[in-house]
C-alpha angles and dihedrals in degrees: 000000000000124000134192127054097254093048092050092048090051091048090053092049092048091055099250115169102248118187101185142352126205119201132187104266097233096041114142118161142122091261092050088051088050091051093055090049088053090050093059109118093020099095093152092069106093113224121198129186108216140169116273088245090069093052092048090056090064096046138353089203122104099290094162089221098298136087126180126200117214118225116251093211135038112250122223135204121249094212085064097046100050095053089047092053094050090047089056090050095252132138107231119239109191131176118206118196113206114190098345102152105163110093094209092054088046091051096047092049089049090053092052091048094053090048093050097047098250108175099220144344120230118206133172123254088220122068099340127127112281126237094247137144094277093050091046092048093048089048088055089232093310090126088065090055112037119066114255120198117199107201131186097214118032093184090059089045091053089049089052091049091050094046087052090061101263120144107233116221128185107214105199107035117161091216106026133119117281108272094235092052097052124089116232123195130179137269085066143157117203111205114205119192137195115291094240104034104023125203116351112260095245090055091041089060092054095054120106097203135023119204134181138189116233114245113202103174132072097271112092100226148001124256107274096239089053093050091047090054094051096052097040089054092046087057090052091046091054092046091053092052092050093052 
C-alpha cells in the first residue's frame, strides 16, 4: 500500500505495478490533477472515488486523500503469450474470467488452472477480483506461478483469441450442451462468467460452444470454482483420450 499523492505519482512514473487507487471523492487539487495526468496510458489501473472514511480505515497517516494498492503479481499481456505458445509448438489453453469478483473463487480457479496446466488466466481491469493476499492464499501460491493477464476490454481480447485460432467455450451457460456431451479441442479458451449473471452478452455471442453442468438438487447452481474445475478436467480427459 502506498499513500500520499506525491508518493503515488512517483510510483506510477517509476513503473510500479499498481492494481487500484482510491481517492477522496470530492478531491480537487493541483496534486490530484497531476496524479490523473500521470495515470494517462495506464488504463489497467482501477481508480475509485470514495468517502474519506474509507481511506481512514486503511491508514490514519497523512494519506492526502489517496491510497494506491501495489499488485502482488506481475501482469503479462496475452498478445505476447499466444504467439510464444505457438512458437513452442503448443496448443494454447486459456481461461477467461468474466465478472468473477469473489477473491476466493478467483484463487480457487487459479489453483485448478495451475494444476491442470492452463497456459494463462485473463481477467478484466474493471470490476474483477484483485490479485490480493486472500486470492493468493486460496490459490495455494498458484497466482505467483501461472501467467495472469489483466486486460481493459475482454470483448476485444476474446476476438483476438478467436482470430488466433482458439475455440471459445462458455463454461456456465444456462442453456448449453451438457459438458460431458460436448467435444473440446485445443487450442481453446474457456470463458467463465459470474455465478448469477453468467458471461456478458457481448462475449456470449462470440463463443463457439456453450456448455452446462447438470444440477439435480434443489440448489440452482454449483459454486463457480467447482464448475470451472469440472469442465477444465473434462477438457484434459478428452485430450488424454485423443493422444
